[in-house]
C-alpha positions as CSV (number, residue, x, y, z in Angstrom):
1,X,-15.5,-4.4,20.5
2,X,-18.8,-5.3,18.6
3,X,-20.9,-3.7,15.6
4,X,-23.0,-3.9,12.9
5,X,-22.1,-2.2,10.0
6,X,-23.8,0.1,8.2
7,X,-21.4,2.5,6.0
8,X,-22.4,3.8,3.2
9,X,-19.8,2.8,0.5
10,X,-20.4,-0.3,1.3
11,X,-24.3,-0.7,0.1
12,X,-23.6,0.7,-3.1
13,X,-19.8,-1.7,-3.7
14,X,-21.5,-5.0,-3.0
15,X,-23.6,-6.8,-4.9
16,X,-25.0,-10.5,-5.7
17,X,-25.4,-12.4,-8.7
18,X,-28.9,-14.1,-8.9
19,X,-28.1,-16.3,-11.9
20,X,-24.5,-17.0,-10.6
21,X,-21.1,-16.0,-12.2
22,X,-22.0,-19.1,-14.9
23,X,-22.8,-16.1,-17.5
24,X,-19.3,-14.4,-17.2
25,X,-17.8,-17.3,-17.4
26,X,-19.5,-18.2,-20.7
27,X,-19.0,-14.6,-22.1
28,X,-15.3,-15.0,-21.2
29,X,-14.5,-18.5,-22.7
30,X,-16.1,-17.3,-25.9
31,X,-13.4,-18.4,-29.1
32,X,-10.8,-19.5,-26.5
33,X,-9.6,-23.6,-26.5
34,X,-10.6,-24.6,-22.3
35,X,-9.9,-28.1,-21.5
36,X,-11.9,-28.9,-18.7
37,X,-10.7,-31.8,-16.6
38,X,-6.5,-31.7,-17.0
39,X,-5.2,-31.1,-13.7
40,X,-1.7,-29.6,-14.3
41,X,0.7,-31.5,-12.6
42,X,4.3,-29.6,-14.3
43,X,5.5,-27.3,-16.2
44,X,8.6,-27.4,-17.5
45,X,10.4,-24.0,-19.6
46,X,11.5,-24.9,-22.9
47,X,13.7,-22.7,-25.0
48,X,10.9,-22.1,-27.2
49,X,8.2,-22.1,-24.8
50,X,6.2,-24.6,-22.2
51,X,5.4,-28.5,-22.0
52,X,2.6,-29.1,-19.7
53,X,1.8,-31.8,-18.3
54,X,-1.7,-33.0,-16.8
55,X,-2.1,-35.8,-14.2
56,X,-2.4,-38.0,-16.6
57,X,-0.2,-38.5,-18.3
58,X,-0.3,-36.7,-21.3
59,X,1.2,-33.0,-22.2
60,X,0.7,-29.5,-24.1
61,X,3.2,-27.7,-25.4
62,X,2.0,-23.5,-25.4
63,X,3.6,-20.6,-25.5
64,X,3.8,-19.4,-22.4
65,X,2.7,-20.5,-19.0
66,X,1.7,-18.1,-15.6
67,X,4.4,-17.8,-13.2
68,X,2.3,-17.0,-10.6
69,X,-1.4,-15.5,-9.6
70,X,-1.8,-13.8,-6.2
71,X,-3.7,-16.6,-3.9
72,X,-5.3,-15.6,-0.3
73,X,-7.5,-17.5,1.6
74,X,-11.3,-16.6,2.8
75,X,-13.8,-19.2,3.2
76,X,-17.6,-19.6,3.8
77,X,-19.7,-20.7,6.4
78,X,-23.1,-20.6,5.9
79,X,-25.8,-20.7,8.1
80,X,-29.4,-21.0,7.7
81,X,-31.8,-20.2,10.2
82,X,-35.3,-20.6,11.0
83,X,-36.5,-16.9,10.8
84,X,-34.5,-13.8,10.3
85,X,-33.1,-12.2,14.1
86,X,-30.7,-9.8,12.4
87,X,-31.0,-6.1,11.4
88,X,-31.3,-5.7,7.9
89,X,-28.1,-4.2,7.1
90,X,-25.4,-5.7,4.7
91,X,-23.0,-6.9,7.4
92,X,-22.2,-7.7,10.7
93,X,-18.7,-7.4,12.4
94,X,-16.7,-8.2,15.4
95,X,-14.0,-6.3,15.9
96,X,-11.0,-7.1,17.8
97,X,-7.4,-6.4,18.9
98,X,-6.0,-8.9,16.7
99,X,-7.1,-9.9,13.5
100,X,-7.3,-13.3,14.5
101,X,-9.9,-12.1,16.0
102,X,-11.6,-10.6,13.6
103,X,-14.7,-11.6,11.7
104,X,-17.6,-10.7,9.9
105,X,-21.0,-12.2,8.4
106,X,-22.7,-11.0,5.3
107,X,-26.3,-11.1,5.4
108,X,-28.0,-12.9,3.0
109,X,-31.6,-11.6,3.9
110,X,-31.1,-8.1,2.8
111,X,-30.6,-9.5,-1.2
112,X,-32.4,-12.8,-1.2
113,X,-34.3,-13.3,1.2
114,X,-33.7,-16.1,2.8
115,X,-32.7,-15.8,6.7
116,X,-29.1,-17.0,6.2
117,X,-26.3,-15.3,7.6
118,X,-22.2,-16.1,5.7
119,X,-19.4,-16.3,8.1
120,X,-16.4,-14.8,6.2
121,X,-12.9,-16.2,8.4
122,X,-9.9,-15.5,6.6
123,X,-6.1,-16.0,6.7
124,X,-4.7,-18.0,9.5
125,X,-8.2,-18.5,10.8
126,X,-9.7,-19.4,7.4
127,X,-7.0,-22.6,7.5
128,X,-7.6,-23.7,11.2
129,X,-11.4,-23.6,10.6
130,X,-10.0,-26.3,7.6
131,X,-9.1,-28.5,10.6
132,X,-11.9,-28.9,11.8
133,X,-15.1,-30.5,11.0
134,X,-17.9,-29.2,9.1
135,X,-19.8,-29.4,12.7
136,X,-17.1,-27.5,14.7
137,X,-16.7,-25.4,12.1
138,X,-20.2,-24.2,12.6
139,X,-20.8,-23.9,16.0
140,X,-17.8,-21.9,16.2
141,X,-19.2,-19.5,13.6
142,X,-21.7,-19.6,15.3
143,X,-20.3,-18.4,19.1
144,X,-18.7,-15.6,16.8
145,X,-22.6,-14.2,16.1
146,X,-23.5,-15.0,19.8
147,X,-20.4,-12.0,20.8
148,X,-22.8,-9.7,18.2
149,X,-26.3,-10.9,18.6
150,X,-26.9,-12.4,22.3
151,X,-29.7,-13.6,21.4
152,X,-29.4,-15.3,18.4
153,X,-31.2,-18.8,18.0
154,X,-29.2,-21.5,16.2
155,X,-29.6,-22.2,12.8
156,X,-31.3,-25.2,11.2
157,X,-28.2,-25.7,8.4
158,X,-25.2,-25.4,8.0
159,X,-22.4,-25.3,4.7
160,X,-19.2,-25.0,5.1
161,X,-16.0,-24.4,2.0
162,X,-12.7,-25.7,2.6
163,X,-11.2,-23.3,-0.8
164,X,-7.2,-24.0,0.7
165,X,-7.4,-27.7,0.8
166,X,-9.6,-27.6,-2.3
167,X,-7.3,-29.6,-4.9
168,X,-8.8,-27.5,-7.7
169,X,-8.4,-24.6,-6.0
170,X,-6.0,-24.0,-2.8
171,X,-7.4,-20.6,-2.4
172,X,-8.5,-17.4,-3.8
173,X,-7.4,-15.2,-6.4
174,X,-6.6,-11.8,-5.0
175,X,-5.8,-8.5,-5.4
176,X,-4.2,-6.3,-3.5
177,X,-6.4,-3.3,-4.6
178,X,-9.4,-5.2,-4.7
179,X,-9.2,-7.8,-2.0
180,X,-11.7,-10.2,-1.4
181,X,-13.8,-9.3,-4.4
182,X,-14.8,-11.3,-7.7
183,X,-13.2,-8.7,-9.6
184,X,-10.3,-8.1,-7.7
185,X,-9.6,-11.4,-9.0
186,X,-10.2,-11.0,-12.4
187,X,-8.0,-8.5,-12.6
188,X,-5.7,-10.2,-11.3
189,X,-6.0,-13.2,-14.0
190,X,-6.3,-10.1,-16.2
191,X,-3.0,-9.2,-15.5
192,X,-1.6,-12.9,-15.5
193,X,-2.7,-13.4,-19.1
194,X,-1.6,-10.3,-20.2
195,X,2.2,-10.9,-18.9
196,X,1.7,-14.4,-20.8
197,X,1.5,-12.3,-23.7
198,X,4.1,-9.7,-23.6
199,X,6.4,-13.2,-23.2
200,X,4.7,-14.1,-26.6
201,X,6.1,-11.0,-28.5
202,X,8.9,-10.9,-26.6
203,X,9.7,-14.2,-28.1
204,X,8.1,-13.5,-31.9
205,X,8.5,-10.0,-32.1
206,X,4.5,-9.3,-33.6
207,X,3.2,-6.6,-31.9
208,X,-0.5,-7.3,-33.0
209,X,-0.5,-10.9,-31.5
210,X,-4.1,-11.5,-29.8
211,X,-4.6,-8.1,-29.9
212,X,-7.9,-8.5,-30.9
213,X,-9.0,-10.5,-28.7
214,X,-7.7,-7.9,-26.3
215,X,-9.8,-5.8,-27.1
216,X,-12.4,-7.4,-26.7
217,X,-12.3,-8.2,-23.8
218,X,-11.9,-4.9,-22.9
219,X,-15.3,-4.0,-24.0
220,X,-17.0,-7.0,-23.5
221,X,-21.3,-7.2,-22.9
222,X,-22.6,-9.8,-20.2
223,X,-26.4,-10.3,-19.4
224,X,-26.3,-10.5,-15.7
225,X,-28.9,-10.1,-12.8
226,X,-27.1,-8.3,-9.6
227,X,-28.8,-7.7,-6.2
228,X,-27.7,-5.2,-4.9
229,X,-26.6,-5.8,-1.1
């Protein structure tokens, strides 16, 4: 079955960050000791905390570390066209009898005014696409688009992500309540941070430890420009 989605709840739950997520990252990073360029290779639990080893052999001693973070996989195949030939909707989707055959496209033209569609494969399909060349992946996405719009014109440019095989990500943070969303990833990270905080509290018994920081995080004001899809 092929369909074009006009579902009203999608229209208010999605938005496009006009100036990327950098303002969010910079605001959340204020006051924190963040070390870039330190890829962790090993974490060893000690009686009084954890010992973290990074790729260059340097070690750090910390009170706690994240034990696990929910990770899923959804890649993006960005197709840039000469002209817009699709309807002015947020999503175009394909519904199939098996999950592997389901797919959808995000319409960036609706928010950014560029003739761009983003194919969003997830799960096993996303992993299989990572084994393809960029050209083959773009061709695969275009074949899926033709199932929705048989008269679709060929893309003039394409870009393919490979989050699952990227050693610095190995997927995307995910949430059971808000899968495939930025606020879901954010809430998952906050839950992991809270778990670390509680482990430190259990060890030292200081109930007010980190509470000012966590309180500030909950009331952050971040200047953003969001274009509604």
